KEMI-774966 format. One line per 4 residues: number of its first residue (from 1); their letters; for each residue x, y, z of C-alpha. Coordinates in steps of 0.05 Angstrom, whole numbers. Each point is the difference from the previous one (the first is absolute). Example, Ala and Ser with C-alpha at 12.3 -4.5 7.8 and 13.67 -1.06 7.14 Angstrom:
<pamis>
1) as) 246/-90/156 | 27/69/-13
</pamis>
This chain:
<pamis>
1) mplv) 0/0/0 | 30/68/-19 | 25/42/58 | -8/75/-1
5) mpvf) 35/49/47 | -37/64/17 | 51/51/25 | -21/64/34
9) gtrp) 24/46/55 | -44/61/12 | -70/11/26 | -30/19/-69
13) eaik) 31/-62/-32 | -27/-44/56 | -70/26/-9 | 0/-11/-75
17) mapv) 37/-67/3 | -45/-31/54 | -58/-16/-47 | 49/-31/-49
21) iaav) 30/-44/54 | -70/-22/21 | -17/-16/-72 | 63/-41/-9
25) arsp) -18/-38/63 | -67/-17/-31 | 31/-23/-66 | 9/-75/-9
29) qlqa) 55/15/-51 | 48/43/40 | 36/4/66 | 33/61/31
33) hvtv) 62/17/39 | -16/68/30 | 60/45/12 | 3/69/32
37) tgqh) 59/47/-1 | -22/42/60 | 12/66/-36 | -55/22/47
41) reml) -5/-37/66 | -58/13/47 | -47/25/-54 | 16/-61/-43
45) dqvn) -12/-48/58 | -67/33/15 | -26/-13/-70 | 25/-71/-1
49) dlfg) -35/-13/66 | -65/31/-26 | -2/-44/-62 | 28/-62/33
53) vtpd) 64/-2/-41 | 58/-37/32 | 66/10/-37 | 43/-61/-13
57) ddld) 62/45/1 | 15/69/27 | 62/35/-27 | -4/54/54
61) vlie) 37/53/-40 | -25/59/41 | 52/44/34 | -9/68/33
65) rqtl) -5/58/-48 | 13/-47/-58 | 15/27/-69 | -23/-25/-67
69) vdvt) 69/-30/-10 | -6/-37/66 | -66/-32/-19 | 24/-18/-70
73) trtl) 66/-31/20 | -26/-36/61 | -58/-30/-39 | 46/-24/-56
77) drlt) 49/-29/50 | -52/-37/41 | -49/-21/-53 | 51/-31/-48
81) pllr) 19/-59/45 | -73/-12/16 | -17/-4/-75 | 56/-51/-9
85) rvrp) -27/-42/58 | -74/3/-15 | 6/1/-77 | -69/29/-14
89) davl) -31/-5/-70 | -19/74/3 | 9/61/45 | -60/45/11
93) vqgd) 13/74/15 | -49/56/10 | 1/72/-22 | 57/49/3
97) ttts) 37/-6/66 | 74/-9/8 | -15/-71/24 | -37/-17/-64
101) taaa) 55/24/-45 | 57/-31/41 | -38/-66/4 | -13/0/-75
105) laaf) 74/13/-13 | 21/-56/47 | -49/-48/-36 | 26/22/-68
109) yekv) 71/-14/21 | -22/-71/19 | -40/-7/-65 | -65/-7/37
113) pvvh) -60/30/-37 | -28/63/32 | -75/15/4 | -15/74/10
117) ieag) -66/14/35 | -26/71/-12 | 43/10/-62 | -3/58/-48
121) lrtd) -12/60/44 | 36/62/-26 | 7/75/13 | 54/11/-54
125) dvys) 43/38/51 | 55/-45/28 | 6/43/63 | -75/3/16
129) pfpe) -17/-41/39 | 72/-14/22 | 25/-54/-2 | -64/-36/-19
133) emnr) -5/22/-72 | 69/-27/-17 | -12/-62/43 | -62/-20/-41
137) rltt) 35/14/-66 | 60/-44/20 | -46/-55/24 | -36/1/-68
141) rlas) 66/-15/-34 | 13/-58/47 | -68/-33/-1 | -25/-58/-43
145) lhla) -75/10/17 | -32/68/10 | -65/3/39 | -27/68/-17
149) ptpw) -56/27/46 | -36/39/-55 | -4/7/-76 | 39/66/6
153) arnn) 57/-36/35 | -1/-54/-54 | 5/52/-54 | 61/31/34
157) llae) 34/-68/-2 | -17/-12/-73 | 26/69/-19 | 66/-20/32
161) gvsp) 5/-62/-43 | -24/-53/49 | -31/-58/-37 | -77/-2/5
165) davc) 4/-74/16 | 40/18/64 | -53/49/26 | -64/-16/37
169) vtgn) -49/53/26 | -22/-24/69 | -28/59/38 | 37/23/62
173) tvid) 5/-49/58 | -5/58/49 | -75/1/-14 | -4/-73/19
177) allw) 35/17/66 | -40/63/13 | -68/-31/-10 | 19/-56/48
181) avdr) 27/48/52 | -58/50/-3 | -50/-57/8 | 34/-19/65
185) rtpf) -10/70/28 | 60/-6/46 | -10/41/64 | 50/56/14
189) sdpq) 51/-17/53 | 25/72/10 | -42/33/55 | 1/65/-39
193) lkdl) -41/-33/-55 | -49/-43/40 | -58/50/-6 | 10/19/-73
197) dddp) -58/-40/-27 | -47/38/46 | 32/68/-14 | -44/42/-47
201) rplv) 58/43/-24 | 29/-9/-70 | 67/-36/1 | 60/17/-43
205) lvts) 50/-58/-3 | 71/22/-15 | 60/-42/-19 | 67/28/-23
209) hrre) 68/-33/-6 | 27/2/-72 | 74/12/-7 | -10/52/-55
213) swgr) -42/40/50 | 55/3/53 | 25/70/15 | -35/62/-26
217) pmvg) -61/-36/-31 | -16/-35/66 | 8/66/37 | -54/28/-45
221) vara) -45/-60/16 | 11/10/75 | -18/74/-4 | -62/-16/-41
225) lhrl) -23/-51/52 | 11/50/56 | -42/53/-37 | -55/-49/-16
229) aeae) -5/-26/71 | -3/71/28 | -52/22/-51 | -44/-63/2
233) rdvv) -11/-11/74 | -62/-43/-15 | 42/-49/-41 | 44/-55/30
237) fvlp) 67/-12/-35 | 32/-68/11 | 74/-11/-17 | 29/-70/8
241) ahrn) 72/24/3 | 53/-38/-40 | 56/-25/45 | 55/32/-41
245) pvvr) 30/55/44 | 12/44/-62 | -76/2/-9 | -18/9/73
249) evll) 49/56/12 | -34/42/-53 | -74/-19/5 | -13/-6/74
253) pplr) 25/64/33 | -50/47/-35 | -57/-46/20 | 13/-3/75
257) dlpn) -54/28/46 | -53/2/-54 | -61/-32/33 | -31/-26/-65
261) vvvt) 64/-34/-25 | 11/-72/19 | 70/-27/-12 | 8/-75/7
265) eplp) 52/-52/-12 | -6/-37/-66 | -64/-39/3 | -7/-75/-13
269) ygef) -30/-10/-69 | -68/-22/25 | -7/63/42 | 26/44/-57
273) ahlm) -52/-29/-47 | -54/14/52 | 26/72/7 | 2/10/-75
277) arah) -73/-22/-6 | -18/50/55 | 36/59/-34 | -35/58/-36
281) vvlt) 64/18/-38 | 68/-33/-6 | 62/43/-9 | 60/-43/-18
285) dsgg) 64/-10/-39 | -8/-76/3 | -7/-44/-60 | -44/-54/28
289) vqee) -49/48/32 | -14/29/-69 | -27/-69/-19 | -35/-17/65
293) apsl) -39/63/19 | -37/7/-67 | -24/-71/10 | -34/25/64
297) gvpv) -30/63/-32 | 48/47/37 | 30/59/-39 | 76/0/-2
301) lvmr) 46/61/-5 | 70/-23/-20 | 58/43/24 | 43/-15/-60
305) ente) 13/32/-68 | -13/-64/-38 | -25/-70/10 | 12/-69/-27
309) rpea) -73/-15/13 | -38/48/-46 | -63/-42/-8 | -36/30/60
313) vdag) 24/70/-19 | -34/-11/-68 | -62/-26/36 | -2/61/44
317) tvrl) 6/-33/68 | 74/21/9 | 29/69/-10 | 74/19/-2
321) vgtd) 13/61/45 | 76/-1/11 | 31/26/64 | -10/75/-7
325) eqtv) -28/25/66 | -55/44/-28 | -22/-52/-51 | -7/-54/53
329) vsev) -40/47/45 | -46/21/-56 | -14/-70/-27 | -15/-30/68
333) trll) -43/60/19 | -39/-8/-65 | -17/-72/14 | -20/16/71
337) hdad) -49/55/-19 | -22/-13/-72 | -48/-59/4 | -6/-5/-76
341) ahaa) 75/-3/-9 | 5/-54/53 | -57/-40/-29 | 31/2/-70
345) maaa) 65/-29/26 | -33/-49/47 | -37/-36/-56 | 24/-71/12
349) vnpy) 43/-16/-61 | 46/-60/4 | 48/-3/-59 | 49/-43/39
353) gdgr) -32/-66/14 | -60/-44/17 | 28/-40/58 | 21/-59/-44
357) aagr) 69/23/-21 | 38/-53/39 | -34/-56/-36 | 19/29/-67
361) cvaa) 72/8/24 | 6/-72/22 | -33/-27/-64 | 51/39/-42
365) veem) 57/-28/41 | -28/-71/-8 | -2/11/-75 | 72/25/-2
369) lgvg) 22/-62/38 | -40/-47/-44 | -51/-23/51 | -61/41/-17
373) hrlp) -31/55/-43 | -9/74/13 | -68/31/10 | -30/55/-43
377) dfep) 31/69/12 | -31/48/50 | -41/54/-33 | -22/60/43
</pamis>
């Protein structure tokens, strides 16, 4: 029976890989050897616990204030002997993290076919998002099978010369994970959030951590949040703060002592999905949240100049606002006070998936390994 090795290391990868691991476990044609790099640690473990994923191997590459070079070299160094010992028939990587690219490179060096889940996303700016845009491009060049989440992503791959036979449109597995998590309605463990479901105030959910936003752009975001919280006293702002000290040192000081701002530690995924479903507006620079919140009918303002996920922008449920202080203030204020503008963006449009992406992914892998046939492509 063919053996596949899912390799992942961050919270977003874990969320999107979990439905695939579950689908492999249900397949009578495949077996899995689950490997984590530990690029993230606590956040990664939380997601694995939520979805019941028990890694077979943990490379434990995390070190304090690690650099991209640290993650890349430690992953290559520790994954290579594991590949030689386990000898998988394929390595599965997800998305655009340093883990995914380093794992794909290690597999390529060992002549193990690489399956790229969430392939084909592009911004056409190699430094935005950084390093994700270059990571995903490099992984494309290393992969044998490309599992594109949408027709737009497939077209990007075809335009770059990838063979149509090597591309399958699956939908995004994050929707599989999200629908499962929201249905569980995981209660909030942070005492600051325990009464949110009974709080009548609108809620603005904020996440910010992108490397390209570090420095002056994030200062603008922090100032905008301060102004919004002072002006909108009848709105609650919730910020699950990324653990990176570079982020916290900029974002948190301007928000201290504001009674309607709730700063928490990063939330377990089940609780974050619950919080997202409760939100009136999401303000983010995250990639995955751009896919998730529109599935819940929540308008998303993206604090970036471009996005590799334009489908929801085209549909009108996501708007790019950048990091300019005044623009962020104006756009959030508009959605808080203009009911028609909010309703137009909240129209539940789901261009990213139908909750069955993982099954399409596994069927495509089975076909590549000669033990099955792929399913029809996902069509939004």
